[in-house]
C-alpha positions in Angstrom: -3.3 18.4 6.6 -0.4 15.8 6.1 -1.5 12.8 4.2 -0.9 9.4 6.0 0.6 6.4 4.2 0.8 2.9 5.6 3.7 0.8 4.4 2.7 -2.9 4.5 5.6 -5.3 3.9 7.4 -8.2 5.7 10.8 -7.4 4.1 12.7 -5.1 6.6 14.9 -3.4 3.8 11.8 -2.6 1.7 10.0 -1.2 4.7 13.0 1.1 5.5 13.3 2.4 2.0 9.6 3.0 1.5 9.2 4.6 4.8 12.2 6.9 4.1 11.0 7.7 0.7 7.5 8.6 1.8 8.7 10.7 4.7 11.1 12.6 2.5 8.2 13.3 0.1 6.3 14.9 3.1 3.9 12.2 4.1 3.2 10.8 7.6 4.2 7.2 7.6 3.2 4.1 9.5 4.5 0.6 9.1 2.8 -2.7 9.3 4.9 -6.0 8.9 2.1 -8.3 7.7 -1.6 -8.2 6.8 -2.9 -8.6 10.3 -0.9 -5.6 11.5 -2.1 -3.7 8.5 -5.8 -4.3 9.3 -5.2 -3.5 13.0 -3.6 -0.2 11.9 -6.6 0.7 9.8 -8.8 0.4 12.7 -7.7 3.6 14.5 -7.4 6.4 12.0 -7.3 4.8 8.5 -4.5 6.1 6.3 -5.1 7.8 3.1 -3.1 5.3 1.2 -1.6 1.7 1.6 1.6 0.7 -0.1 0.7 -3.1 0.1 3.1 -6.0 -0.6 1.3 -9.0 -2.1 3.5 -11.9 -0.7 3.3 -11.9 3.1 2.8 -14.5 5.7 -0.6 -14.9 7.6 -2.8 -12.6 5.2 -1.3 -11.9 1.9 -1.9 -8.5 0.1 -4.8 -9.9 -2.0 -6.7 -10.8 1.2 -5.9 -7.5 2.9 -7.1 -5.5 -0.2 -10.3 -7.6 -0.3 -11.0 -6.9 3.4 -10.2 -3.3 3.1 -12.7 -2.9 0.2 -15.3 -4.7 2.1 -15.5 -2.0 4.8 -17.5 1.1 3.8 -15.6 3.1 6.4 -12.3 2.4 4.5 -13.6 3.0 1.0 -11.6 6.3 0.6 -8.2 4.6 1.4 -6.2 4.3 -1.8 -4.3 1.0 -2.4 -1.1 0.6 -4.3 -0.1 -3.1 -4.5 3.7 -3.6 -4.7 5.0 -7.0 -5.7 7.8 -8.9 -7.4 4.9 -11.0 -9.0 4.4 -9.1 -12.2 2.3 -11.8 -14.2 -0.7 -10.2 -15.8 -3.1 -12.7 -14.0 -2.0 -11.4 -10.6 -2.1 -7.8 -11.7 -5.7 -8.3 -12.8 -6.6 -10.1 -9.7 -5.2 -7.1 -7.5 -7.2 -4.5 -9.5 -10.3 -6.7 -9.6 -10.1 -6.9 -5.7 -10.1 -3.1 -5.6 -6.4 -2.0 -5.7 -6.1 1.4 -7.3 -2.7 0.6 -8.9 -0.4 -2.5 -9.1 3.4 -1.8 -9.3 6.0 -4.5 -9.8 9.4 -4.6 -8.1 11.9 -3.3 -8.8 10.3 0.1 -9.3 11.4 3.6 -9.9 11.1 5.5 -6.5 10.7 8.7 -8.3 7.6 7.3 -10.3 6.2 5.7 -7.2 6.4 8.9 -5.2 4.7 10.8 -8.2 1.9 8.1 -8.3 1.2 8.5 -4.6 1.1 12.2 -4.9 -1.3 12.1 -7.8 -3.5 9.5 -6.0 -3.7 11.8 -3.0 -4.1 15.1 -4.9 -0.7 16.4 -3.8 0.7 17.2 -7.1 
């Protein structure tokens, strides 16, 4: 079964590159352009993993992460937070809210793909 990844980011160039990267790695990819779209996308068939930007309009990544972790039916969805905000305090907040990993931009695409594969048991 192909694992599903939901890319959540409001920056079109980042969405395009992450979508391409994940598809090339063999994952099924869906896209949400803000936190509200991400939560709506989770309602149908939850993805196996979220690539979740922190800084977004409406609901930021911290709020989305917290809401995902509050729902028992989404407990198995892995969350990798992606952000340009690399301060230790923000990293700790993301992990405390339930993110499985916190990656700062810019990041190595090879390392990100490897991390996604490891989290999804694909390596």
